[in-house]
Each structure stands twice: as structure tokens, then as C-alpha cells.
C-alpha positions as CSV (number, residue, x, y, z in Angstrom):
1,M,-22.6,90.7,-9.2
2,A,-19.2,90.8,-7.6
3,K,-18.7,88.4,-4.8
4,P,-17.9,89.7,-1.3
5,P,-14.2,90.3,-0.5
6,S,-12.5,87.5,1.4
7,R,-9.1,86.9,2.9
8,D,-8.3,84.6,0.0
9,D,-8.6,87.3,-2.7
10,P,-5.4,88.0,-4.5
11,S,-5.8,91.7,-3.7
12,K,-6.0,91.2,0.0
13,P,-2.6,91.8,1.8
14,K,-1.4,88.8,3.8
15,Q,0.8,91.0,6.1
16,H,0.7,94.3,7.8
17,G,3.4,97.0,7.3
18,Y,3.9,99.7,4.7
19,E,7.0,98.3,3.1
20,Y,5.3,95.0,2.4
21,K,2.2,96.7,1.0
22,K,4.3,99.0,-1.1
23,Q,5.6,95.9,-3.0
24,F,2.4,93.9,-2.8
25,Y,0.2,96.4,-4.7
26,Q,2.7,96.6,-7.6
27,S,1.7,93.0,-8.6
28,S,-0.2,92.6,-11.9
29,E,-2.4,89.8,-10.2
30,V,-3.3,92.2,-7.4
31,A,-4.1,95.0,-9.8
32,A,-6.3,92.8,-11.9
33,D,-8.3,91.7,-8.9
34,Y,-8.3,94.9,-6.9
35,D,-11.2,96.9,-8.3
36,E,-13.6,93.9,-8.7
37,H,-13.4,92.6,-5.1
38,R,-12.7,95.9,-3.3
39,F,-15.1,98.4,-4.7
40,R,-17.9,96.7,-6.6
41,T,-20.0,94.9,-4.0
42,P,-23.1,96.8,-2.7
43,K,-21.6,97.3,0.7
44,R,-18.3,98.7,-0.6
45,Q,-20.2,100.9,-3.1
46,R,-22.1,102.4,-0.2
47,R,-18.9,103.0,1.6
48,N,-17.4,104.7,-1.4
49,A,-20.4,106.9,-1.8
50,R,-20.1,108.1,1.8
51,K,-16.4,108.7,1.3
52,W,-17.0,110.6,-2.0
53,A,-19.6,112.8,-0.3
54,A,-17.1,113.7,2.4
55,I,-14.5,114.5,-0.3
56,Q,-17.0,116.7,-2.1
57,K,-17.6,118.7,1.2
58,A,-13.9,119.2,1.5
59,L,-13.5,120.4,-2.1
60,A,-16.5,122.8,-1.6
61,L,-14.5,124.5,1.2
62,A,-11.2,124.5,-0.8
63,N,-11.7,127.6,-2.9
64,G,-9.7,128.1,-6.1
65,V,-9.2,124.4,-7.0
66,K,-8.9,123.6,-10.7
67,T,-6.2,121.0,-10.7
68,I,-5.8,117.9,-8.5
69,V,-3.2,115.2,-8.1
70,D,-4.9,112.0,-7.0
71,L,-2.3,110.0,-5.0
72,P,-2.4,107.1,-4.8
73,C,-5.0,106.7,-7.5
74,G,-5.0,102.9,-7.5
75,T,-7.4,101.7,-10.2
76,G,-9.1,105.1,-10.3
77,R,-11.7,104.8,-7.6
78,F,-12.0,108.6,-7.3
79,T,-10.0,109.8,-10.3
80,G,-13.0,109.5,-12.6
81,N,-15.3,111.2,-10.1
82,L,-13.0,114.1,-9.8
83,A,-12.8,114.5,-13.5
84,R,-16.5,114.3,-14.0
85,A,-16.9,117.0,-11.2
86,G,-14.9,119.4,-13.5
87,Y,-11.4,119.1,-12.1
88,E,-8.3,118.5,-14.2
89,V,-6.8,115.4,-12.6
90,V,-3.5,113.6,-12.7
91,G,-3.6,110.1,-11.3
92,S,-0.4,109.0,-9.5
93,D,0.6,105.7,-7.9
94,I,3.7,103.7,-7.2
95,S,2.0,100.8,-9.1
96,A,2.1,101.0,-12.8
97,E,-0.1,98.0,-12.9
98,M,-2.8,99.7,-10.9
99,M,-2.7,102.8,-13.2
100,G,-2.9,100.5,-16.2
101,Q,-6.1,99.1,-14.9
102,A,-7.5,102.6,-14.2
103,A,-6.7,103.6,-17.8
104,K,-8.8,100.6,-19.1
105,L,-11.9,101.1,-16.9
106,P,-14.9,102.8,-18.6
107,S,-15.8,104.5,-15.3
108,V,-12.5,106.3,-15.2
109,Q,-12.4,107.6,-18.8
110,H,-12.8,111.4,-19.1
111,E,-11.2,114.2,-21.0
112,N,-10.3,116.0,-17.7
113,I,-7.9,113.2,-16.8
114,R,-4.5,114.5,-17.9
115,G,-2.6,111.3,-17.5
116,Y,-0.9,109.1,-15.0
117,V,2.5,109.4,-13.2
118,R,4.3,106.7,-11.4
119,A,5.5,108.1,-8.0
120,D,6.8,107.2,-4.6
121,A,4.8,109.3,-2.0
122,E,8.0,109.9,0.0
123,K,9.8,111.6,-2.9
124,L,7.3,112.9,-5.5
125,P,8.5,113.7,-9.0
126,F,6.2,116.8,-9.3
127,K,7.5,120.4,-9.2
128,S,6.9,122.5,-6.1
129,K,3.5,124.2,-6.1
130,S,2.5,122.4,-9.3
131,T,-1.2,121.7,-8.5
132,D,-4.0,123.4,-6.6
133,C,-4.7,120.3,-4.5
134,L,-3.2,117.0,-3.7
135,M,-5.6,114.3,-2.6
136,S,-4.6,111.1,-0.8
137,I,-7.4,108.7,0.1
138,R,-7.2,105.3,1.8
139,F,-3.4,105.5,2.2
140,L,-1.9,107.4,5.1
141,F,-3.4,105.2,7.8
142,H,-1.4,102.3,6.3
143,V,1.8,104.2,7.2
144,D,3.7,104.8,10.4
145,P,3.5,108.3,11.9
146,E,7.1,109.4,11.0
147,T,6.7,108.3,7.4
148,R,3.3,110.0,7.3
149,R,5.0,113.3,8.3
150,R,7.5,112.9,5.5
151,M,4.8,112.3,3.0
152,L,2.7,115.2,4.3
153,R,5.7,117.5,3.8
154,E,6.0,116.3,0.2
155,F,2.2,116.8,-0.3
156,G,2.6,120.4,1.0
157,R,5.5,121.0,-1.2
158,V,3.7,119.9,-4.4
159,S,0.4,121.6,-3.7
160,R,-0.1,125.3,-4.1
161,R,-2.9,125.5,-1.5
162,W,-4.7,122.4,-0.4
163,V,-4.2,118.9,0.8
164,I,-7.0,116.4,1.3
165,A,-6.4,113.1,3.1
166,D,-8.3,110.6,5.2
167,Y,-7.4,109.3,8.6
168,R,-8.7,106.5,10.9
169,H,-9.6,108.0,14.3
170,K,-10.5,106.6,17.7
171,Y,-13.8,108.3,18.3
172,S,-16.0,105.5,16.9
173,F,-18.0,102.5,17.9
174,R,-15.7,100.3,16.0
175,Y,-12.7,101.5,18.0
176,G,-14.5,100.8,21.2
177,V,-15.3,97.2,20.2
178,W,-11.7,96.6,19.3
179,R,-10.5,97.9,22.8
180,L,-12.9,95.5,24.5
181,T,-11.9,92.5,22.4
182,R,-8.2,93.4,23.0
183,A,-8.8,93.7,26.7
184,F,-10.3,90.2,26.9
185,G,-7.5,88.8,24.8
186,L,-9.7,88.0,21.8
187,T,-7.5,89.7,19.3
188,K,-3.9,90.7,18.9
189,R,-4.5,92.6,15.7
190,P,-2.9,96.1,15.7
191,F,-5.6,98.8,15.4
192,E,-3.8,102.2,15.3
193,R,-6.1,105.2,15.4
194,V,-5.4,108.9,15.9
195,S,-6.8,111.5,18.2
196,V,-7.6,115.1,17.0
197,K,-4.5,116.3,18.8
198,S,-2.1,113.7,17.3
199,M,-3.5,114.1,13.8
200,T,-3.3,117.9,14.0
201,A,0.3,117.6,15.2
202,E,1.3,115.5,12.2
203,F,-0.1,118.1,9.8
204,E,1.5,121.0,11.7
205,D,4.9,119.3,11.8
206,A,4.7,119.1,8.1
207,G,3.9,122.8,7.8
208,L,0.2,122.3,7.1
209,R,-2.8,123.8,8.9
210,V,-5.9,121.7,9.4
211,A,-8.8,123.7,8.0
212,K,-11.6,121.2,8.4
213,I,-12.2,117.7,9.8
214,I,-15.1,116.0,8.0
215,P,-16.5,112.7,9.5
216,V,-17.4,110.2,6.9
217,R,-20.2,108.7,9.1
218,R,-20.2,110.3,12.5
219,G,-20.1,107.8,15.4
220,L,-20.1,104.7,13.2
221,S,-17.3,105.1,10.7
222,D,-13.7,105.5,12.0
223,K,-12.7,107.7,9.0
224,W,-12.2,111.4,8.7
225,V,-11.6,113.3,5.5
226,V,-9.2,116.1,6.5
227,L,-8.8,119.4,4.5
228,A,-5.5,121.1,5.2
229,E,-3.9,124.3,3.9
230,T,-0.3,124.6,2.8
231,G,0.5,128.2,3.6
232,H,2.5,128.9,0.4
233,V,2.6,132.7,-0.3
234,D,3.9,134.0,-3.6
235,P,4.9,137.6,-4.2
236,D,1.8,138.4,-6.3
237,S,-0.6,137.2,-3.6
238,L,1.5,139.0,-1.0
239,K,1.0,142.3,-2.8
240,I,-2.7,141.7,-2.9
241,K,-2.9,141.0,0.9
242,L,-1.0,144.2,1.6
243,Q,-3.3,146.5,-0.4
244,G,-4.8,149.1,1.9
245,S,-2.1,148.8,4.5
246,E,0.8,151.2,5.1
247,Y,3.0,148.6,3.4
248,A,1.1,148.6,0.1
249,D,4.0,150.3,-1.7
250,L,6.4,147.5,-0.8
251,E,8.5,146.2,-3.8
252,I,9.2,142.5,-3.2
253,K,12.7,141.6,-4.6
254,D,13.3,137.9,-4.0
255,K,12.8,135.0,-1.6
256,L,15.6,134.7,1.0
257,G,14.7,131.4,2.6
258,E,12.0,129.1,4.0
259,G,11.7,127.3,7.3
260,K,9.2,125.2,9.0
261,R,7.3,128.2,10.4
262,S,7.8,131.0,7.8
263,V,8.9,132.2,4.4
264,V,11.3,135.2,4.3
265,Y,11.4,137.7,1.4
266,R,13.7,140.6,0.7
267,A,11.8,143.8,-0.2
268,R,12.4,147.5,-0.8
269,W,10.3,150.0,1.2
270,R,10.7,153.8,1.5
271,G,14.3,153.7,0.4
272,R,15.6,150.8,2.4
273,D,16.0,147.1,2.2
274,I,13.8,145.1,4.7
275,G,13.1,141.5,5.4
276,L,9.5,140.2,5.3
277,K,8.7,137.1,7.4
278,V,5.4,135.6,6.3
279,Y,4.2,133.0,8.8
280,K,2.7,129.7,7.7
281,P,-0.8,128.8,8.8
282,A,0.3,125.9,10.9
283,A,2.7,128.1,12.8
284,I,0.0,130.7,13.4
285,A,-2.4,128.0,14.6
286,R,0.1,126.4,16.9
287,H,1.1,129.8,18.5
288,S,-2.6,130.8,19.0
289,R,-3.1,127.8,21.3
290,K,-0.2,129.0,23.5
291,H,-0.4,132.8,23.5
292,K,-3.1,135.5,23.3
293,L,-1.1,137.8,21.1
294,P,-1.0,137.0,17.3
295,L,2.3,135.5,16.3
296,A,3.4,138.5,14.2
297,E,2.7,140.9,17.0
298,F,4.3,138.7,19.6
299,E,7.6,138.4,17.6
300,H,7.6,142.1,16.8
301,R,7.3,143.0,20.5
302,R,10.0,140.5,21.5
303,N,12.3,141.8,18.7
304,R,11.6,145.4,19.9
305,A,12.4,144.5,23.5
306,F,15.8,143.2,22.5
307,F,16.6,146.0,20.2
308,D,15.7,148.7,22.7
309,A,17.7,147.1,25.6
310,R,20.8,148.9,26.6
311,G,23.8,147.9,24.4
312,L,21.9,145.3,22.3
313,S,20.9,147.3,19.2
314,K,24.3,146.4,17.5
315,Y,23.4,142.7,17.9
316,V,19.8,142.8,16.9
317,A,17.9,143.3,13.6
318,E,15.9,146.5,13.8
319,P,12.1,145.7,14.0
320,I,9.9,147.7,11.6
321,G,6.3,146.6,11.9
322,F,3.9,143.7,11.5
323,V,0.6,142.9,9.8
324,V,-2.2,140.8,11.2
325,E,-5.2,139.9,9.0
326,P,-7.6,137.0,9.0
327,G,-5.6,134.0,7.8
328,F,-2.4,136.1,7.2
329,Q,0.4,137.4,9.4
330,M,3.7,139.0,8.6
331,S,6.5,140.8,10.4
332,L,9.0,143.3,9.0
333,Q,12.5,143.9,10.1
334,E,15.9,145.2,9.0
335,C,17.3,143.1,6.1
336,L,20.7,141.8,7.4
337,D,23.7,141.4,5.1
338,G,25.3,138.3,6.4
339,E,25.1,134.5,6.6
340,V,23.4,132.2,9.1
341,Y,26.2,131.0,11.5
342,Y,25.8,127.3,10.8
343,F,26.5,127.8,7.1
344,A,29.2,130.4,7.5
345,H,31.0,128.2,10.0
346,R,30.6,125.1,7.7
347,D,32.0,127.0,4.7
348,H,34.9,128.5,6.8
349,A,33.7,132.0,5.9
350,A,36.6,134.5,6.3
351,F,34.3,137.3,7.6
352,I,33.6,135.5,10.9
353,S,35.3,137.7,13.6
354,P,37.8,136.0,15.9
355,K,35.8,137.7,18.7
356,F,32.5,136.2,17.6
357,M,32.0,133.9,20.6
358,D,33.0,136.7,23.0
359,D,30.4,139.0,21.3
360,L,27.8,136.2,21.6
361,A,28.6,135.9,25.4
362,E,28.2,139.7,25.7
363,L,24.9,139.5,23.9
364,V,23.6,136.9,26.4
365,N,24.8,139.0,29.4
366,L,23.2,142.2,28.1
367,S,19.9,140.3,27.5
368,H,19.9,138.9,31.0
369,A,20.7,142.3,32.4
370,A,17.5,143.5,30.6
371,E,15.6,140.4,32.0
372,L,15.2,138.9,28.5
373,Y,15.6,135.2,28.6
374,D,15.4,132.1,26.4
375,I,17.0,133.6,23.3
376,D,16.6,130.3,21.3
377,L,20.4,130.5,20.8
378,H,21.5,128.1,18.2
379,A,23.5,128.2,15.0
380,M,20.5,128.6,12.7
381,N,19.0,131.5,14.6
382,V,22.1,133.7,14.7
383,M,23.4,135.6,11.7
384,V,27.1,136.6,11.1
385,D,27.3,140.2,10.0
386,R,29.2,140.2,6.8
387,H,30.9,143.6,7.6
388,A,31.6,143.5,11.3
389,G,31.8,139.7,11.6
390,G,29.8,139.6,14.8
391,P,26.5,138.0,15.8
392,K,23.1,139.4,14.9
393,L,19.8,138.1,16.3
394,F,16.9,138.0,13.8
395,D,14.5,135.2,15.0
396,F,12.3,136.0,18.1
397,N,9.2,133.9,17.7
398,Q,9.8,131.4,20.6
399,I,7.7,131.8,23.7
400,P,10.3,131.9,26.6
401,F,10.2,128.9,28.9
402,T,10.3,131.4,31.8
403,E,6.9,132.7,30.6
404,R,5.4,129.3,29.7
405,P,7.3,126.4,31.4
406,Q,7.2,123.1,29.4
407,N,6.0,121.2,32.5
408,P,4.9,122.0,36.1
409,F,8.3,120.8,37.5
410,V,10.2,123.4,35.5
411,G,7.7,126.1,36.7
412,L,8.1,125.0,40.3
413,A,11.9,125.0,40.0
414,L,11.8,128.5,38.6
415,K,9.6,129.8,41.5
416,L,11.8,128.1,44.1
417,G,15.0,129.5,42.5
418,L,16.3,126.0,41.9
419,L,16.5,126.8,38.2
420,G,17.9,130.1,36.9
421,R,15.9,132.0,34.3
422,G,19.1,132.3,32.2
423,S,20.1,128.7,32.6
424,R,18.9,127.6,29.2
425,D,20.8,130.4,27.4
426,L,24.0,129.6,29.2
427,R,23.7,125.9,28.3
428,K,23.1,126.8,24.7
429,L,26.0,129.2,24.7
430,A,28.3,126.5,26.0
431,R,27.3,124.1,23.2
432,F,26.8,126.6,20.5
433,N,29.3,125.0,18.2
434,N,27.9,121.5,18.7
435,F,25.7,121.2,15.6
436,D,24.2,117.7,16.2
437,R,20.7,119.0,17.0
438,V,20.8,121.6,14.2
439,E,21.7,118.9,11.7
440,R,19.0,116.6,12.9
441,K,16.4,119.3,12.3
442,L,17.9,120.1,8.9
443,L,17.7,116.4,7.9
444,K,14.0,116.4,8.9
445,F,13.2,119.5,7.0
446,Y,15.0,118.5,3.8
447,E,12.8,115.5,3.1
448,D,15.2,113.7,0.9
449,G,17.7,113.4,3.8
450,S,20.5,115.3,2.1
451,S,22.3,118.3,3.6
452,P,21.3,121.6,2.1
453,A,23.7,123.2,-0.4
């Protein structure tokens, strides 16, 4: 029988911190000791059984899963279980030594295991949408929140549909005991735990929607297994979703771009080119907590209000329609021939009109005259028309701060007239060519930290 784990075990980290552990677990001595002392005692086996039961519940809810990347797989704690359950599995870990141990263990041998790939979770070597599900167990809670977000974005990139991960949360007896001992000065050990709100925010910031939170042992365990959905939509599945609607005869041409909240396609419909904006589940979920209208309908109405305002139609993409179905939302508008201002300006595009900023100022003035505010005016939300060289608005899915103030003080200032409803637009207009904030967002979106081509 394996002896109980102790602090003296070679596989027990001697320090906290992700960077330290990242190196620590690559040791051959650690890998050789890891499975024996961590997972083979009766107590640890019971824990593993509970965790595996929670994972099975998540997989039962994740329809269409045939292939899984198990990351980090370690010495194969769940890799063999997944294979025996009928899934095709690729084990992945930053530690070649750990994967070497997994390949030797009889409990991990199965024909459904397709191999092992050494990988850093912050920059995975897998192609986009290359697996049905990416599973990451007993890992993310060792990592700081900002690094977790980067990893979750990578997980969402690699998985076609589902991400399964576990988190440590604060709704447990164990967390309460720690707070008491900390209050009395009996421990200084860090004990980071997440709330539902903070955990959900991390997934949504990575473009993922939390579909189900599964407690491992309600009240006693401080672990959740979280099932999240990526929101990838490919043209074939898009055509299926549109069957039976007035847009069933759409011919999807190509993908124009992807952002944090949506994916945009070019399509042909009834003799004209149109743009399709397909919203990601995380964006739909976030909007639904703030506004009663579905996101696609909200953006369509806001687009229509701008387009119909006096003098604004030349500056606004024409709205065409929207689709709202369970788990799926899409808006349709005129497909613009142009370039986003940030990229056009960066590349010194010759088609930018010398009057561009004057036209932009007129756009703001006409919007305010129509009592339309908070245009979300920045260089990634304004297109440069390739023919006229002037500005075109095409992104309308921000709830105006005049309708939903960020905090009570802003709302009070608006009511008292201390803050003008057009103040934010005027500030953004004044600093329109200051790209610092835009570039920070781009660096966050492009996970490898490089500027987009």
C-alpha cells in the first residue's frame, strides 16, 4: 500500500507560484514519485473517484464529444479513464517526464489514447478547432487570474465546442476554516478561491460561456468542475441553424473577422452582399444580464436608430435583420467595402479622405441632434469607406452609459446636468487618433502578444 503523502515527498512543491511549479514538475525525480504518493492512497483514490464522477457529469452534458485533449495530463490520472469511456484522447503536458510515466503505467494503456504532445498551456501547438473538447483538471487554480484568462483563450481556440476545467471556490467549509485561522493569525498561507461571479467573468473574458457548474462534493469540497462552451460557428452549422428562417437561402462566402464578442462572415442574399455578425455565447450571456432585449435585436434596433436619423444614413451600415434562437443569435447588415480605421491609418491607406475627421465630427453632431449617445467611438469600431474615404459606423452592440450608468455617481451627475449625455463621445472624438487603449486590447486578444498583421 502506498504511504500517505508528506511534505518531504519529492513530488511535493516546496514553494508557491506558477513559474516555480512549471519548472518543478518537469523533473524526472518528481515525475517518478508523483503518481505513487499523490493518487494511490485510499483517501486520494476516493477524491479521484469523486472528481471523475463530476467530470462524467460534465461530459454527459457536452453533446457531440468524440475527441478530447487532456491538458495537463500529468501521469495520466484521467487520460486512461477518458479512453476507457470511449473517447479518443491526446495527453498533453509541459513535462515530458510526466508523459513518459503515463505511457508506462498499465492503468493508462488503451488503444483510444492517440499519443502525447508536449505543450505550454499559454501557447498551445494544436491547430484551432482541432478537438471537440479540451479538459484541464487540477491546474488552473495554481495560476494567477490574468494567466488563467490567457490559457482559457487558448483552450477556447483549440476546442471546437467544449472546455472542461476545475476551480477552487469559496463556498465550502474548508474556506470558512481558513478564514478563521487567518483572522486569528494562525496561518499566513495564501488561499485564493473564486466566487461564481469572478469565475464566470474569467471564462467570459476568454470568449467562453459557462454552461454548467458541477460541485465535486457540495459543502465539503472546495472544487467545481466547470463545463464551458466556446461559441465557434462554422459556415455549415450556420446554414443548419438558418433552415426554416427567411435567411435560409443565404450563401456564405467567407469569414471577414473575429472579435471577443462575435464572428463576422460575408454572405450573398437576394442579389446583394451582406455582413453576418454571429454572437458568441459569452457575449449573449453577458448582455442578457444587463438588458431585457436579446443582443441581436438590441444591436439591430440601435443600428436602425442611427441609420434612420436625419443625415446619418451615409455614415452608417444599413441594418437588414436579425435572428434570435435558443443558444444562437445573429444580426445582418450591409457589407461595407472598406478597412477598419486603425489598420487603414497604420498602413497609411491612400483612400482615407483628408476630411475624415471633419466627417467624424459631423457624424457625432448629427447623432447627438437625434439624441443618440455613447457611439463607442474608437479606431476599431469605425470603418473607412474605400470609395468615399469617409467614416462608416458598423458596430452598435454597446449599451449606452446614458441608459445604464456604470455607477450611481454617473447616473446622479447625468440627472443633475453635471455631466452631458454627449460628453463621452466628445472625449473619444478628441482622442480618436490616440491608439494606446486600442493596442492594449489587441495585445490582450492576440494571445501571443504580437500585433496583428
